[in-house]
C-alpha positions in Angstrom: 104.4 81.2 105.7 104.8 85.0 105.7 101.8 86.5 107.7 102.3 90.1 106.5 99.8 91.3 104.0 100.4 94.7 102.4 97.7 97.5 102.6 98.0 98.0 98.8 96.4 94.6 98.2 92.9 93.4 99.2 92.6 90.0 101.1 93.4 87.1 98.7 90.3 85.7 97.1 90.0 82.1 95.9 86.8 82.6 93.9 87.4 81.3 90.4 85.3 83.5 88.0 86.0 81.4 84.9 83.1 79.4 83.5 84.9 76.0 83.7 87.5 75.8 86.5 90.4 73.5 85.7 90.7 70.1 87.5 93.3 70.4 90.2 94.0 74.1 89.6 93.8 77.0 92.1 93.1 80.5 91.0 93.9 83.3 93.6 93.2 87.0 93.0 93.5 90.3 94.7 92.8 94.0 94.0 95.6 96.4 94.4 96.0 100.2 94.8 99.5 101.6 93.9 98.8 104.6 96.1 98.9 102.4 99.2 102.2 100.7 98.3 104.7 101.1 101.1 108.5 101.3 100.7 109.1 98.2 102.8 106.2 96.0 101.4 108.5 93.8 99.3 110.8 93.1 102.2 108.0 92.4 104.7 106.4 90.1 102.2 109.7 88.3 101.6 109.4 88.9 97.8 112.3 90.2 95.8 111.5 93.8 94.6 111.0 94.8 91.0 112.0 98.2 89.5 109.5 100.6 88.1 106.9 103.1 89.0 104.4 102.5 91.8 101.9 100.9 89.5 104.4 98.4 88.1 105.7 97.5 91.6 102.1 97.1 93.0 100.9 94.9 90.2 104.0 92.7 90.4 103.7 92.4 94.2 100.0 91.5 93.9 100.6 88.9 91.3 103.4 87.2 93.2 101.3 87.2 96.4 98.6 85.4 94.4 101.1 83.0 92.9 102.6 82.1 96.3 99.2 81.3 97.8 98.1 79.3 94.7 101.4 77.3 94.9 100.8 76.6 98.6 97.3 75.2 97.9 98.5 73.0 95.0 101.8 71.8 96.3 101.7 72.4 100.1 104.8 74.6 99.7 104.5 78.4 99.2 106.9 79.8 96.7 107.4 82.9 94.7 108.2 82.4 91.0 111.4 84.1 90.0 111.7 86.2 86.8 113.6 84.5 84.0 115.9 86.1 81.5 112.9 86.3 79.1 110.9 87.9 81.9 108.6 84.9 82.2 107.7 83.5 85.6 109.8 80.5 86.5 107.5 77.9 88.1 108.9 75.1 90.3 109.1 71.6 89.0 105.8 69.7 89.1 103.5 72.6 88.3 102.5 75.0 85.6 101.0 78.5 86.1 100.2 81.9 84.8 100.0 85.4 86.4 98.0 88.3 85.1 97.2 91.8 86.2 95.2 94.7 84.8 92.8 97.4 85.9 94.0 97.1 89.5 93.2 93.4 89.6 95.8 90.6 89.7 95.5 86.8 89.7 97.6 83.7 89.5 96.5 80.2 88.3 98.5 77.2 89.3 97.9 73.5 88.5 99.9 70.2 88.6 101.7 69.3 85.4 100.4 65.8 85.6 97.0 67.3 84.4 98.1 70.4 82.4 101.1 71.0 80.2 100.7 74.8 80.1 98.4 77.6 81.2 97.9 81.0 79.7 95.7 83.5 81.5 95.1 87.2 80.7 92.9 90.0 82.0 92.3 93.2 80.1 90.1 96.3 80.6 87.5 96.4 77.9 88.7 98.9 75.3 86.6 102.0 74.6 85.2 102.0 71.1 87.4 104.7 69.7 90.6 103.2 71.0 89.6 99.7 69.9 89.0 100.9 66.4 92.4 102.6 66.3 94.1 99.3 67.4 92.1 96.8 65.4 94.6 96.5 62.6 97.4 95.8 65.1 95.4 93.1 67.0 93.4 91.5 64.2 94.3 89.6 61.0 92.6 90.9 57.8 90.2 87.9 58.1 89.2 88.9 61.6 88.7 92.5 60.6 86.4 91.3 57.8 84.2 89.4 60.3 83.6 92.6 62.2 82.0 94.5 59.3 78.4 94.0 60.3 78.9 95.0 63.9 78.3 98.4 65.4 81.2 100.2 67.1 80.4 98.9 70.7 80.1 95.3 69.6 83.3 95.6 67.5 85.2 97.1 70.5 84.1 94.1 72.6 85.2 91.6 70.0 88.6 93.4 69.6 89.1 93.4 73.4 88.2 89.7 73.6 90.5 88.8 70.7 93.3 90.8 72.3 93.0 88.9 75.6 92.6 85.5 74.1 95.7 86.0 71.9 97.7 87.1 75.0 96.5 83.9 76.8 97.5 81.8 73.8 101.0 83.3 73.8 101.4 82.7 77.6 100.3 79.1 77.1 102.5 78.3 74.2 105.7 80.3 74.9 106.9 77.9 77.7 106.4 74.9 75.4 108.1 76.4 72.3 110.4 79.2 73.6 109.3 81.1 70.5 107.8 84.5 70.5 104.9 85.2 68.2 102.6 88.1 67.7 98.9 89.1 67.2 98.9 88.4 63.5 100.4 84.9 64.0 97.1 83.5 65.4 93.4 84.1 64.7 90.1 83.8 66.7 88.1 81.3 64.7 84.9 81.2 66.6 83.4 81.9 70.0 80.2 81.8 72.0 79.1 83.2 75.3 82.1 81.9 77.3 84.3 79.7 75.0 86.5 80.3 72.0 88.7 78.5 69.5 92.0 79.8 68.2 94.3 78.8 65.4 98.0 79.3 64.9 99.0 80.8 61.6 102.8 80.1 61.9 105.1 77.2 62.8 106.5 77.6 66.3 108.4 74.3 66.4 107.9 70.7 65.2 105.1 70.1 67.6 103.2 73.4 67.2 102.7 74.2 63.6 100.5 76.5 61.5 96.9 75.2 61.6 97.0 73.9 65.2 93.8 74.8 67.0 93.3 75.3 70.7 90.3 76.0 72.9 89.9 78.9 75.2 87.4 80.2 77.7 86.6 83.7 79.0 84.4 85.7 81.3 83.4 89.3 81.4 83.2 91.1 84.8 83.5 94.6 86.1 84.3 96.0 82.7 87.1 93.5 82.2 87.6 90.3 80.2 89.5 87.4 81.8 90.6 84.6 79.4 92.3 81.3 79.7 94.0 78.9 77.3 95.0 75.6 78.9 96.9 72.8 77.2 96.0 69.4 78.8 98.8 66.9 79.7 
């Protein structure tokens, strides 16, 4: 196990902030500061580098460090998921996982595939009201927009942020199962309460995942962010 830990990342944290932790899963997180990234951090961490500005490099390194520790805890063997041709993480046989990063926070969730077929996790900074309103038609279906009519701007922004994150999690969960890309208008948030949600597909992805299929999600708000998860049971 590589003992080096870069200064750009806080110590790895195994606290799971989600309201309902998944059986057999491990969630590992860290905070990262791109300003503290050193030129040799990737080499010293034994992680293949990624191209991009300091922010992109730091978030990638942070996410892979979390993934390696989560894999170690689930399988006993640390590993770093490679990047596939479609840019999705390539998880080793026997596990499923998801990596996310946003607002200088990164996390990875790994679980055995005997319990879970797919995981999709996403973190987003809560959108300011003005930006959320500008983006609502890109993120929401017309039916979802209609459901916001009675809300004030702040509540609407929170709903848009939540919907954005949940749809990202839905994509991350279903893409490995279907290898079919889909977009914000191809799913809708049907209902939610204080920490759970239900989503519905609006297009056919393959013979197993068709329009009308519904999935449950969960979420938590913390430090001005929303963290969401969609998990498909085995």
